[in-house]
Residue, then its C-alpha position, 0 to 999 in steps of 0.5 A: m403774685q405766686p401761687f397759693a401753696s398747699p399746706s403740706t408744702s408749707f408745713q414742709r418748709l416750716f419743718e426744714s427751716q426749723s430743721r436747719e435752726l435746730s441744726v445751727l442750734q445744735h451746732e451751737r450747742r456743741v460749740a458752746l459745750e466744747e467752749q464750756k469745756a475749755l473754759v473748764d479746763a482752763y479754770a482748773a489750769l488756772s486753779q492749780q497755778y494759782e495754788e502753786r504760785s500761792k505756795k511760791l509766794i508763801a514760801a518767798r514770804h517765809e524766806c524773806q522773813i528769814a532774810v530780815e531776821q538774817r539781816k538783823e543779825i548780821d546789823d547786830a553782829y556788825g554793831t558788835l565788830r564796830r565796838q570791838h574794832g573800837e576797843q582794839t583800836k584804843k588797845l593798839d594805841v596803848v600797845r604802841h605807847e608801851r612798845q615805844s617805852a619798851l624801845e626806850q628801856k630796851q636801848k638803856a638796857e643795852e647800855d647797861y649790859a654793855a657796862l655789866i659786860e665789862k664789869h663780868e670780864s673783870q669778875k671772871n678773871e678774878y673767879n677763875i684765879l679764885s677757882n683755881k685756888y678752890n679746885s686745889l684746896k678741894a683736892t687737898l681735902e679729898q685727899r686728906t679726907s680719903e686718908l682720914q676715912g682709910a685711917q678711921k676704919f681702922l680706928t674703930t670697933a663698932d661692932a655689927f654683932s655682939g659678944s653674946e650673940v656670937v655665944n648664943t648662935l653657937r649654942k644653938l648650933n650645938e644644941e640642934v646638932q645634938q638633937s638632930t643626930t639623935f633622931m638620925a641615928e635612930w632613924a638609920v638604925e630602924s631604916f637599914m639592916l646592920e650586920t656585925l662582924p664577930e671581933d676576932q674577924g676585925t673591922r670592915s675596910i673602908e674606902q672613904t679615907r677622910t671619914s675614917d681620918i676624921l673620926g679616928t681608928r678607934l671610933i671606926q673600929l667600935l662602929g665595926t664590931k659593935k652592935h647598934k640595933d638595940n643601942p644606936i649610940l655609937v652610931e649617933m656619936a659617929f653622926r655627931a663628930y663627923l658633923i661636928y668636925e665638918l662644921y668646924w671647917v665651916a666656922s674656923p677663922w681662915s677657912d673658906g669651909e670646905e675642908e681641912q686644907a682650906h685653913n689658910v695658915y699663911i693668912d693666919a700667920i699674918y693676921q697674928r703679926i698684924r696684931e702684935g704690930g697693931e698692939t705695939l703700934s697703939i703703945r707708941c701712939r700716946a695721943m691716942r691712948d684715951t680712946l680705946t684699944e687701937g691696937q685691936a681696932i688695927s687688927g679687927n678691921w684687917r681681919a674684918l676685911t680681908r675675911a670679907y674679900t677673900m673668904p668666900a661665905c658658905i651662906s652666900d655661895p650655894e655651890l660651895a655649901r652644896t659641896i659641903d652638904t654632899t660631904i657631910i652626906a657621903g660621910f654618914s653613908d661611910i659611917l652606916l657602911t662601917a657600921g654594917c649597912t647591907a644596902s648599897k652606898s648609892d641607895i644610903t646616900s639617896a635616902l640620907w638626902s631625902k630625909f635629911g638634906e635640907k636640915i644638913h644644908h641648915f646646919v652649914s648656914l648656921a656654922g657659915q653664919v657664926n663664921k661671918i659673925t666671928g670674922v666680919g661682924v665682930i671688930s672689938e674682940d676676937f672669937e675663934v671657934l674650938v673643937i678637939w680632935p680624937d686620940v688627944d689627952f683629956d684636959e678639964r681646963t679646956m674641954e668637957d666631958s659630955y657624958d660625965d654624970g660626976d661620979r667618974v674618975r678621970e685619971t687612974e693610976g698616972r694615966q691621963e684619958s684620951v678623947l674618942c671624938a668631938t662631941e660639940l664645938g667651943l669658942v675662945q676669946r682673945m684679948s690683949i691685956g695692958a694695950g695703950t698703957g705704955r706696958k708690954v702687951k700680954p695676950s690672953e685667951l678666955i675660953v667662953i664655951k668649952p668644946k665637948v667630948a666623948l671620952l674612951s670611957v663612955i665604952d664601958m658605960i655602953d657595954e654595961 
């Protein structure tokens, strides 16, 4: 039997017992809290894993849905391919049948081709024979055609220009020269100082022999001794005459338009012989007598072809036209120096070029056009430009006085009046009377435009 414990001891033991229980409980509580925290963390991890797996599950379901749809599309495409395969199989069967038919046709065609080759060889030999005959006939036909075309050129009188166009062109040239030279002379007298020599001192010497030879000694003498300031008529006449003479060489039939020496007398003589021979030939050609004047056709075409190929046209040759322009301007300068101009020749020439260069070139071109029309453009007729040279006797049948007022008497005491210089170009038309009739051909000339001149008596009018 144990001894009775005191209350304090019992309480002590109870306190210690409870303290141990409390420690145990606290320990258990800490363990429980730790377990609770572990459970919370595990729950959070599980929740996170659940959400991730849910998302993956949703994505998988979506992909599965897409895969299902794709499989459906594949099934549809597969069905379509099966149908197309069936159709292609049917078509292939048709093609095979057609190929077999084509092979049979090819075999038959080869047999037909072999037969045609044999037939072709036979026809080829026949064709070669006919081709040789054709080439021979073609060469003969071309030769005959060439001969006929060559002959046709000399049997036609088709004109590119009419006679009235020739006349109108020359009249236009004369009118423009008359109007322009009047203005040129007035301008020159007003622009330059002209000194007049006393009559007893004679005329000024002139080095330009071409100008003096063309105008003649009388007009040169008058230019050097007369006063021109108040009345420039002599300068005007000299300008006009010199221009007319130069344009005559441009427009004359067998000239290249540069100078008098350019007139080809030799070709002119040949042409006259051809005209006579052609007219004689036309008389002999009885079968062609009713067509037209064959002689004119032959000579006219020869003249046109010869002029076209041997005579350069001034209007199409810039260098030649420039040379002629220069010659005319130089002549005008010589005229002014002879008339007493105190300026130098270079100054005069420069002034004339600046003022009248284009106009002079226009005259040369217009005269070249007359040359071309009369030489190449007209076949059925022969036209020739006329000019009257100084110091010849005046003949009213072939020329006309530019200054005739109708009251002057040309012939006094049996003396025929002389020409001082030309003022306008004339035109003659040459024809053959009797061509193609069997009679002898008679050449005939008709002056369509009379060349105009100034007579020596015009000086009396100037002095008055």
